[in-house]
VOMI-10930 format. One record per residue (C-alpha): y, z, x; residue in three letters. Coordinates in steps of 0.25 Angstrom, whole numbers, plus 2048, in hexadecimal, padded with zeros to 3 digits. Example, Ala and Ser with C-alpha at 12.3 -4.5 7.8 and 13.67 -1.06 7.14 Angstrom:
VOMI-10930
7EE81F831ALA/7FC81D837SER/
This chain:
VOMI-10930
49911E1B4MET/4A71191B0GLU/4AE10D1B4LYS/4BD10F1B9VAL/4C51071AFSER/4CE0FB1B3GLY/4C90FB1C1VAL/4C20EF1C8HIS/4C10EE1D7CYS/4BC0E31E0LYS/4B80EC1EBTHR/4BA0FB1E6GLY/4B91051F1GLU/4BC1121F7SER/4BD11B1EBPRO/4C31291EFTHR/4C71351E6TRP/4D413B1E8HIS/4D31491E3ALA/4E214C1E4GLY/4E51411DBGLU/4D81421D2GLY/4D61331D4ALA/4CD1291DBTRP/4D211E1E4TYR/4CB1111E9TRP/4CD1031EEVAL/4CA0F51EAASP/4CA0EF1F8ILE/4CC0E01F6PRO/4D60E21EAALA/4DE0EB1F4ARG/4DF0F61E9ARG/4DF1051EAVAL/4DA10B1DCTRP/4DC1191D6ARG/4D511F1CALEU/4DB12C1C5ASP/4D01351C1CYS/4D713C1B5ALA/4DD1311AESER/4D41251B2GLY/4E011D1B6ALA/4DE1131C1THR/4E810B1CAARG/4E81031D7TYR/4F21001E2TRP/4F20F31EAGLN/4F10F61F9VAL/4F50EC204PRO/4E70E920AGLU/4D90EC206MET/4D60FB206ALA/4C70FF207ALA/4C710E208CYS/4D0119204ILE/4D2128204SER/4DD1311FFPRO/4E6136209ALA/4EC14420AALA/4FA13F20BARG/4F81361FEGLY/4F41281FCGLY/4E7123203LEU/4E1120210ILE/4DB112210ALA/4D2109219GLY/4D80FB217MET/4D70ED21DGLU/4E00F0229SER/4DE0FF22BGLY/4E010D226ILE/4EB10E21CPHE/4F3119214HIS/4F5114206LEU/50011B1FDALA/4FE1161EFLEU/50B1171E7HIS/50C1191D8GLU/51410C1D6ASP/5071051DBGLY/50C1021E9SER/5051061F6VAL/50A10A203SER/50010720EALA/50110D21CGLU/4F7108227ARG/4F311422FLEU/4E910E239ALA/4E010223CALA/4D40FF245PRO/4D70F5250PRO/4D70E624CALA/4CA0E5253SER/4C30EF24AGLU/4CA0EB23DLEU/4CB0DC23EGLY/4CD0D0234GLU/4C40D1228GLY/4C20E0229MET/4C70EC221ARG/4C40FB21FPHE/4B90FE215ASN/4B310B211ASP/4BA119215GLY/4BD127211ARG/4C2134216CYS/4B913E21DASP/4B914D217ARG/4C5150221GLN/4CD14421CGLY/4CB13A228ARG/4CA12C222PHE/4BE124226TRP/4BE115224ALA/4B6109229GLY/4B80FA22BTHR/4B00EE227MET/4B10DE228PHE/4B30DA21AMET/4AA0CE21AASP/49D0D5218MET/4950C8219ALA/49A0C7228ALA/4920D322BGLU/49C0D8236ARG/4990E623BALA/4A70E923FVAL/4AA0F5236GLY/4AF10223CASN/4B1110236LEU/4BE11723ATYR/4C4125237ARG/4D3126234PHE/4DB133235THR/4EA135235THR/4E913D242GLY/4E013424AGLU/4E2126243GLY/4D711C243LEU/4CA12024BSER/4C2117253ARG/4B611124BPRO/4AB11C249PHE/4A1112244VAL/4A1103247THR/4990F6244GLY/4990F8235MET/4980ED22BLEU/49D0F321ETHR/4A1101220GLN/4A010A214ASN/49B11720EGLY/4A3121216THR/4A112F211ALA/4A013D215PHE/497149212SER/49C15520BPRO/49F15D218ARG/4A415121EGLY/49A15222AASP/493145226VAL/499137225MET/49212B21ETYR/49511D221LEU/48E11021BSER/48E10121EASP/48D0FA211SER/48B0EC217HIS/47E0E5211PRO/4790E5220GLN/47B0F4222ARG/4790FC216ARG/47A10921EMET/48011721CVAL/481120228TRP/48412F22AALA/48C135235PHE/48E143239ASP/49D146237TYR/4A514F240ASP/4AF155236ILE/4B915A241ALA/4BA14D248SER/4B714323DGLY/4AD13C245SER/49F137240PRO/49313724AHIS/484136249ASN/48312A241LYS/476128239ARG/47012022EVAL/472127220PHE/46D11C217LEU/46710E21BASP/46910720ELEU/4640F9213GLY/4590F8209ALA/4600FE1FDGLN/4680F71F2LYS/4770F71F5GLY/4800FA201ARG/486108204PRO/494106201ASP/49E1111FFGLY/49A1201FDALA/49D12E1FAALA/49713C1FDVAL/4951461F2ASP/4961551F3ALA/4871561F6ASP/48814D202GLY/4821411FBCYS/4871331FFTYR/48A12A1F3TRP/48911B1F7SER/48E10F1EFCYS/4821051F0ALA/48A0F81F0ASN/4830EC1EBASP/4790F61E5GLY/4810FC1D9GLY/47D10A1DDLEU/4831171E1LEU/47A11F1E9GLN/47A12D1EEARG/4731311FBTYR/47013F1FFTHR/47514420DPRO/466141212ALA/46813220DGLY/45F133201VAL/46312B1F5LEU/4631351E9ASP/46C12E1DFARG/46F1201DAGLU/47911C1D0ILE/47A10D1CAALA/4881081C9LEU/48D0FD1C0PRO/4910F41CCPHE/4890EE1D8ALA/4930F21E3LYS/4981001E3PRO/4A11021EFSER/4A51111F0MET/4A511E1E8CYS/4AD12B1E8SER/4AC1381E2PHE/4B813D1DAGLY/4BD1431CEGLY/4C11521CBPRO/4B31571CEASP/4AF14C1D9LEU/4A41481D0SER/4A813A1CCTHR/4A512E1D5LEU/4AE1221D5LEU/4A71151D9VAL/4AD1081DDTHR/4A70FB1DESER/4A80EC1E2ILE/4A90E01DAASP/4A20D51E1PRO/4A80CA1D8GLY/49A0C41D6THR/4960BE1C8ALA/48D0C81C1GLY/4900D41C8ALA/48A0DF1BFHIS/4910EB1B9GLY/4A00EF1BDTRP/4A20E91CBPRO/4AF0EE1D1GLY/4B00FA1C8ALA/4B31081CBVAL/4AA1131C5LEU/4AA1211C3LEU/49D1291C1LEU/4981371C2ARG/48C1371CBPRO/4881461CAGLY/48D14A1D8ALA/49A14F1DDGLN/4A21491E8GLY/4AB14F1F3LEU/4BA14E1F4PRO/4C01431FCGLU/4C8148208ALA/4D7142209LEU/4DA13B215PHE/4E114521DALA/
């Protein structure tokens, strides 16, 4: 387990491996930063973006697709440190009102971008979050899932025919599975995959490995947990911070996990809150699809 040097995030999120560049990208939401780690050299850098970005995926045309405060953006990150941000789509104001933003998201195996919204003040317990699909051809979809408190945990099975989604709010702590129509990009047959209400931690960001197992960051539990496709917990890794937020497989052999975390800013927080970790958990991941 290795700490990425020189990096501290208030709310590290949405790590993603860019195979073409041999690099990881992730965000620090409140700092409005997009970070990059070059795998070969270990060099890190960041770009300031114009509003909070919470989820990103590499785009086939270059740059990143991002779910931000006011919609879905394309971000072009320039060598001089500047950023070109183009808003591509946004939900109606009635669905993305004041105090809301996009949260967790990633591409399906075909390169469609999925992202959900949330009300940022979690203490308000406002179940107004929705899950959307975005493509260049069809734009932003209607909400496929509604009534979420803190949308999270979006991931897809190796064949792409199962979609996972979590609600990490303390009042929910649920992960659902959906049958996923690969041709149309539509989830259906929603069912409970994991009910974690009685378990330590909350199911935050996640990734799926080559065996189809779901790796979930147990926020507030300080754990990385692997669940089989049948929903059985078969591995658990203790982490040096209480609030892991999301993980991503990468590296040349897709056998390294990058794990982001949240610094709660409380006195006496143990370990390395806000750190970014690299570890080799003995499993291999799957390539992340570029936004098409």
